[in-house]
C-alpha positions as CSV (number, residue, x, y, z in Angstrom):
1,M,70.7,55.6,129.4
2,K,70.2,56.1,125.7
3,L,71.2,59.8,126.2
4,L,74.3,58.7,128.1
5,R,75.3,56.3,125.3
6,H,74.8,59.0,122.7
7,F,76.9,61.4,124.6
8,T,79.7,58.9,125.1
9,S,79.6,58.1,121.3
10,L,80.0,61.8,120.5
11,I,83.0,62.0,122.8
12,L,84.6,59.0,121.2
13,L,84.0,60.3,117.7
14,G,85.5,63.7,118.7
15,A,88.5,61.9,120.1
16,L,89.0,59.9,117.0
17,G,88.7,63.0,114.8
18,V,91.4,64.8,116.9
19,H,93.6,61.7,116.7
20,A,93.2,61.4,112.9
21,G,94.0,65.1,112.5
22,T,97.1,64.8,114.7
23,A,98.3,61.7,112.8
24,L,97.8,63.5,109.5
25,A,99.8,66.5,110.7
26,Q,102.6,64.2,112.1
27,S,103.0,62.4,108.8
28,Y,102.8,65.5,106.6
29,P,104.2,65.7,103.9
30,S,104.3,62.2,102.6
31,R,103.7,63.0,98.9
32,P,104.1,65.9,96.4
33,I,102.6,69.3,97.3
34,H,100.9,71.4,94.6
35,I,101.0,75.2,94.6
36,V,98.2,76.5,92.5
37,V,98.8,79.8,90.7
38,P,95.5,81.1,89.4
39,F,97.2,83.0,86.5
40,T,99.2,82.1,83.4
41,A,102.8,81.0,83.4
42,G,105.4,83.8,83.3
43,G,103.4,86.3,85.3
44,P,104.6,87.8,88.6
45,L,102.9,85.2,90.9
46,D,104.1,82.3,88.7
47,I,107.7,83.6,88.9
48,M,107.4,83.9,92.7
49,A,106.0,80.4,93.0
50,R,108.7,78.9,90.8
51,L,111.5,80.7,92.8
52,M,110.2,79.3,96.1
53,S,109.0,75.8,95.2
54,P,112.3,74.1,94.8
55,K,113.6,75.5,98.0
56,M,110.5,74.4,99.9
57,A,110.8,71.0,98.3
58,D,114.3,70.7,99.7
59,A,113.2,71.6,103.2
60,L,110.1,69.4,103.1
61,N,111.7,66.4,101.4
62,Q,108.9,66.2,98.9
63,P,108.4,67.7,95.4
64,V,106.6,71.0,95.4
65,L,104.9,71.4,92.0
66,V,103.6,74.7,90.6
67,E,100.3,74.3,88.8
68,N,98.9,77.1,86.7
69,R,95.1,77.3,86.6
70,P,94.3,80.6,85.0
71,G,90.9,82.1,84.2
72,A,88.1,84.4,85.4
73,G,90.5,86.8,87.1
74,G,91.9,84.1,89.4
75,I,88.6,82.6,90.3
76,I,89.1,79.2,88.6
77,G,92.3,78.4,90.4
78,A,91.0,79.7,93.8
79,N,87.9,77.6,93.4
80,L,90.0,74.5,92.8
81,V,91.9,75.0,96.1
82,A,88.7,75.9,98.0
83,K,87.2,72.6,97.0
84,A,90.4,70.6,97.5
85,A,91.0,68.2,100.5
86,P,92.1,70.2,103.6
87,D,95.3,68.2,104.0
88,G,98.1,70.7,103.1
89,Y,98.8,69.1,99.7
90,T,97.0,71.9,97.7
91,I,98.2,75.4,98.4
92,L,97.0,78.6,96.7
93,M,99.4,81.4,95.9
94,H,97.3,84.5,95.2
95,S,97.3,88.2,95.4
96,D,94.9,90.7,97.0
97,G,92.6,89.9,94.2
98,L,91.1,87.3,96.6
99,A,90.0,90.3,98.8
100,V,88.6,92.2,95.8
101,A,86.5,89.4,94.4
102,P,83.7,89.3,97.0
103,S,82.8,92.9,96.3
104,L,83.5,92.9,92.5
105,Y,81.6,89.8,91.3
106,R,77.9,89.1,91.5
107,K,78.5,85.5,92.4
108,L,81.5,83.4,93.4
109,P,81.7,79.6,93.5
110,F,83.3,79.8,96.9
111,D,83.2,82.0,100.0
112,A,86.5,84.0,99.9
113,T,86.5,84.4,103.7
114,K,85.2,81.1,105.0
115,D,86.6,78.6,102.5
116,F,90.3,79.5,103.0
117,I,92.8,79.7,105.8
118,R,95.3,82.6,105.2
119,V,98.7,81.1,105.9
120,T,101.1,84.0,105.3
121,Q,101.5,87.2,103.4
122,L,104.7,86.6,101.6
123,L,105.4,89.9,99.8
124,V,104.3,93.4,99.0
125,S,104.5,94.8,95.5
126,P,105.1,98.5,95.7
127,L,102.9,100.5,93.3
128,I,103.9,103.8,91.8
129,L,102.1,106.6,90.1
130,V,103.8,107.4,86.8
131,A,103.3,109.8,83.9
132,G,104.4,109.7,80.3
133,P,107.4,111.9,79.3
134,K,105.1,114.5,77.6
135,V,103.0,115.2,80.6
136,P,104.0,118.6,82.0
137,A,103.2,117.7,85.7
138,P,106.5,116.8,87.5
139,S,104.8,115.7,90.8
140,T,101.6,114.2,92.2
141,R,100.6,117.6,93.6
142,E,100.9,119.3,90.2
143,L,99.1,116.3,88.4
144,I,96.2,116.7,90.8
145,A,96.1,120.5,90.1
146,M,96.2,119.8,86.4
147,A,93.4,117.2,86.6
148,K,91.2,119.6,88.6
149,S,91.7,122.4,86.0
150,K,90.6,120.0,83.2
151,P,88.1,117.5,84.6
152,G,87.9,114.4,82.5
153,S,90.5,115.4,80.0
154,L,93.3,113.3,81.3
155,S,93.3,109.5,81.0
156,Y,94.9,106.6,82.8
157,G,95.7,103.1,81.8
158,H,94.9,100.0,83.8
159,P,95.1,96.2,83.2
160,G,91.4,95.5,83.8
161,V,88.5,96.2,86.1
162,G,89.2,95.1,89.7
163,A,93.0,94.9,89.3
164,T,94.8,96.4,92.3
165,T,96.3,99.1,90.2
166,H,92.9,100.0,88.8
167,L,91.3,100.2,92.2
168,T,94.3,102.2,93.6
169,M,93.8,104.8,90.9
170,E,90.1,104.9,91.7
171,L,91.0,105.4,95.3
172,L,93.3,108.3,94.3
173,K,90.5,109.9,92.2
174,L,88.1,109.6,95.2
175,S,90.7,110.9,97.7
176,A,92.0,113.8,95.6
177,G,88.6,114.7,94.1
178,I,89.7,114.4,90.5
179,D,88.2,112.9,87.4
180,L,90.3,110.8,85.0
181,L,89.2,108.7,82.0
182,S,89.8,105.0,82.4
183,I,91.5,103.1,79.5
184,P,91.9,99.3,79.8
185,Y,95.0,97.5,78.5
186,K,96.1,93.8,78.5
187,G,98.7,94.3,81.1
188,P,101.5,96.5,82.7
189,A,103.8,96.2,79.7
190,Q,101.2,97.5,77.3
191,I,100.4,100.3,79.7
192,N,104.0,101.4,79.8
193,V,104.2,101.5,76.0
194,A,101.0,103.5,75.9
195,L,102.4,106.0,78.4
196,M,105.6,106.5,76.5
197,A,103.6,106.9,73.2
198,G,101.3,109.5,74.8
199,E,98.1,107.4,74.4
200,V,97.4,107.9,78.1
201,E,98.8,110.4,80.5
202,V,99.2,108.5,83.7
203,A,98.9,105.1,85.4
204,I,99.5,103.3,88.6
205,V,101.8,100.4,87.9
206,P,103.9,97.8,89.8
207,L,107.3,99.1,90.5
208,G,109.2,96.0,89.3
209,G,108.2,96.1,85.7
210,S,108.5,99.9,85.4
211,L,111.7,100.7,87.3
212,P,114.0,100.3,84.2
213,S,111.8,102.8,82.2
214,I,111.8,105.2,85.1
215,K,115.6,105.0,85.5
216,A,116.0,105.5,81.8
217,G,113.7,108.6,81.8
218,R,111.1,107.0,79.6
219,L,108.5,107.3,82.4
220,R,108.3,109.9,85.2
221,A,107.7,108.7,88.7
222,L,105.3,111.1,90.5
223,G,104.5,109.3,93.7
224,V,104.7,106.1,95.7
225,T,101.3,104.8,96.7
226,G,102.5,103.0,99.9
227,A,103.2,104.5,103.3
228,R,106.9,104.9,102.9
229,R,109.4,106.1,100.2
230,L,111.3,103.4,98.3
231,A,115.0,102.8,98.7
232,V,115.4,102.4,95.0
233,L,113.7,105.8,94.4
234,P,114.5,107.8,97.5
235,D,113.6,111.1,95.9
236,V,110.1,110.2,94.9
237,P,107.7,111.2,97.6
238,T,104.6,109.2,98.7
239,V,101.2,110.3,97.4
240,A,100.4,111.1,101.1
241,E,103.4,113.4,101.2
242,A,102.0,115.2,98.2
243,G,98.9,116.2,100.2
244,V,96.5,113.3,99.8
245,T,96.4,112.6,103.5
246,G,96.3,109.0,104.7
247,F,96.6,107.6,101.1
248,E,98.1,104.1,101.1
249,S,97.6,101.2,98.7
250,E,100.0,98.4,97.8
251,S,99.6,94.9,96.2
252,L,100.3,91.8,98.2
253,Q,101.0,88.1,97.5
254,G,100.3,85.3,100.0
255,L,99.6,81.6,100.6
256,F,96.1,80.2,101.3
257,V,95.0,76.6,102.1
258,P,91.5,75.1,102.2
259,A,89.4,75.7,105.4
260,K,89.7,72.9,108.0
261,T,93.3,72.2,107.2
262,P,94.9,71.0,110.5
263,R,96.5,73.8,112.4
264,D,99.8,71.9,112.7
265,I,100.0,71.7,108.9
266,V,99.2,75.4,108.5
267,E,101.9,76.3,111.0
268,L,104.4,74.0,109.2
269,I,103.7,75.6,105.7
270,Y,103.9,79.1,107.3
271,R,107.3,78.3,108.9
272,E,108.9,76.7,105.8
273,A,107.5,79.4,103.5
274,V,109.0,82.2,105.6
275,K,112.4,80.3,105.9
276,T,112.4,80.0,102.1
277,L,111.5,83.7,101.7
278,N,114.6,84.6,103.8
279,L,117.1,82.4,102.0
280,P,119.7,84.9,100.7
281,D,119.4,83.9,97.0
282,V,115.5,84.0,97.1
283,R,115.5,87.2,99.2
284,D,117.9,89.0,96.9
285,R,116.0,88.0,93.8
286,F,112.7,89.3,95.2
287,L,114.4,92.6,96.3
288,A,115.8,93.0,92.8
289,M,112.3,92.6,91.4
290,G,111.3,95.6,93.6
291,L,109.3,93.5,96.1
292,A,109.3,93.9,99.9
293,L,109.4,90.8,102.1
294,V,106.8,90.3,104.8
295,G,106.4,86.7,106.0
296,S,103.5,87.5,108.3
297,T,101.9,85.0,110.7
298,P,98.5,83.5,109.9
299,E,96.9,85.9,112.5
300,E,98.6,88.9,111.0
301,F,97.5,87.9,107.5
302,D,94.0,87.4,108.7
303,A,93.9,91.0,110.0
304,K,95.4,92.4,106.8
305,Y,92.9,90.4,104.7
306,E,89.9,91.7,106.6
307,A,91.2,95.3,106.3
308,D,91.7,94.8,102.5
309,L,88.2,93.3,102.2
310,A,86.7,96.5,103.7
311,K,89.0,98.8,101.7
312,F,88.2,97.3,98.3
313,A,84.5,97.1,99.1
314,R,84.5,100.8,99.9
315,I,86.4,101.7,96.7
316,I,84.1,99.6,94.5
317,K,81.0,101.1,96.0
318,E,82.1,104.7,96.1
319,A,83.6,104.6,92.6
320,R,80.4,103.0,91.3
321,I,82.3,100.2,89.6
322,P,79.7,97.8,88.0
323,L,79.5,94.3,89.4
324,Q,81.1,91.7,87.2
325,D,79.6,88.4,86.1
C-alpha cells in the first residue's frame, strides 16, 4: 500500500510539473527579455543583437534588452546564461566560441553541451584568406608553395588564441602541410593595418570588416575558407578549389537558452528570431555586412554544434595549442 501511495504521488508530481511548464509557456513572455552578448558593445555580435532586438520586441510585445557581459573570451556571459532560470527570459547570443571553449580551456564554470539548449544558428560570417599588398603570391596555391619553400619565414596575424580565425589558419597549416609564424593582435582592424604595413604577410579575417580594403586593393583576397565562392567576390576561389581538398571553415552566430527551458518557449524564440532575421531591412543590413542568413531549427543547430565541437577539438589537439586557464 505504501508503494502504491508513493507511485501515485510521483504521478501527481509529474503531472503538476507538466502543467506548470505548459502554463509558463502559454504566458510567455510577460516581462522584458534579456539577450546576453558575452563581448563588448560595438563588436559584431553586439551589432547583430541590437539590430534584431527591437524587431523581436515588436513581435513579442515585450522589451528585448541587450546586455553586454564581456570577459574571459565569452565565458563570463555564457556562464551567466547557463546559471539563469530556464524560463526564456535570458537568451545568449554567441559565436562558435562556445564550441571551442570545451577543448581550449582547462576548466569551465559550465558544461557547454549540457547546460544550454541550442535554439537557432542565425548567421554565418564568411572568412577569407588575405595577404598584404607586398606579398608576391597572388593565390592560395602560390602562397602554399611559397610557405613550403621557406618554412617558418612567413607570419600570420590573428586576434587571439582560440578565435575562429586563429583556428581556421591552424587548420589550413595542418591541411596544407605548411609552417607559418603566429602573431597575435587585438582584433581584425589591427590585423588589417599590420597586413597593409607589411608587419605580417597573411591572415584569415572576417569578410565584413575587410571587404572595403579588398575592393580598394589595400589587401589581396587569396581564398574563401567556406565551401562556396562569395557573390561579392565571385572571382576569388575557395581554399578547397586551390587544392586543399575538403577544406571548409566559417564562423557562426546563434541563440542559446539555459537547459530545461520548456520546449514551447524554445520553439517560440526560434520562430520569432527567424522571422526577424528575414525582415527585409534586417536581412539587407546583414547581407551588406557580408553575412549569410541561416535560421536553422534547434535540431539542425544541435547537429552543427556537435560537428564544430569535434572539429575544433581536433584542430586544438593536432596543432598542439596549449590549454588556457
